[in-house]
C-alpha positions as CSV (number, residue, x, y, z in Angstrom):
1,X,12.2,-20.6,-9.3
2,X,11.7,-18.2,-7.4
3,X,9.3,-15.7,-7.7
4,X,9.5,-11.1,-7.2
5,X,7.8,-11.6,-3.9
6,X,9.7,-14.3,-2.2
7,X,12.8,-12.8,-3.9
8,X,12.5,-9.8,-2.3
9,X,11.6,-11.6,0.9
10,X,14.3,-13.4,1.5
11,X,16.9,-9.9,0.8
12,X,14.5,-8.9,3.2
13,X,14.9,-10.7,5.3
14,X,19.3,-11.1,4.9
15,X,19.1,-7.4,5.6
16,X,17.4,-7.7,8.5
17,X,20.1,-10.3,9.8
18,X,23.0,-8.5,8.9
19,X,21.7,-5.1,10.2
20,X,20.0,-6.0,13.7
21,X,21.3,-10.1,14.2
22,X,19.2,-12.1,17.0
23,X,16.9,-8.8,17.4
24,X,16.1,-9.5,13.5
25,X,12.2,-11.7,13.9
26,X,11.6,-8.5,16.7
27,X,12.3,-6.0,13.8
28,X,9.6,-7.9,11.7
29,X,7.2,-8.1,13.8
30,X,7.0,-5.0,14.3
31,X,6.5,-4.4,11.4
32,X,3.8,-6.2,10.8
33,X,2.5,-5.5,13.8
34,X,2.3,-1.4,12.1
35,X,0.9,-2.7,9.1
36,X,-2.3,-4.1,11.0
37,X,-2.4,-1.1,12.7
38,X,-2.5,0.6,9.5
39,X,-4.9,-1.7,8.0
40,X,-2.9,-2.4,5.3
41,X,-2.7,-6.2,5.1
42,X,-0.6,-6.9,2.0
43,X,2.1,-5.3,3.5
44,X,1.3,-7.6,6.9
45,X,1.8,-10.4,5.0
46,X,4.6,-9.6,2.9
47,X,6.2,-9.1,7.0
48,X,4.8,-12.6,8.5
49,X,6.6,-14.1,5.8
50,X,9.8,-12.2,5.4
51,X,9.2,-14.1,9.3
52,X,8.9,-17.3,8.6
53,X,12.2,-17.4,6.4
54,X,13.9,-15.7,9.8
55,X,12.3,-18.5,11.8
56,X,13.5,-21.0,8.8
57,X,16.8,-19.8,8.5
58,X,18.0,-19.0,12.0
59,X,18.7,-22.1,14.5
60,X,20.6,-20.1,17.2
61,X,17.4,-17.9,18.1
62,X,14.7,-19.8,16.3
63,X,12.4,-20.4,19.0
64,X,12.1,-16.5,19.4
65,X,11.3,-16.3,15.7
66,X,8.3,-19.3,15.7
67,X,6.6,-17.5,18.0
68,X,6.7,-13.7,16.6
69,X,5.8,-15.6,13.1
70,X,2.7,-17.5,14.9
71,X,1.7,-14.9,17.0
72,X,0.7,-13.1,13.3
């Protein structure tokens, strides 16, 4: 069973894929970077988890997603 944080991260990842397609990992990485700049590490952790979900679920552009996820 998924906890609420995991469920929300998966929903966000699905929305990003629908909204941005192959650019979804880039968008999530930019959000994580902005959270780091604002020293909001909880939000950064959430975006990092979304990047991990995107990397696991996107075989076509998984190299891009994994590259972005490894940065954070």
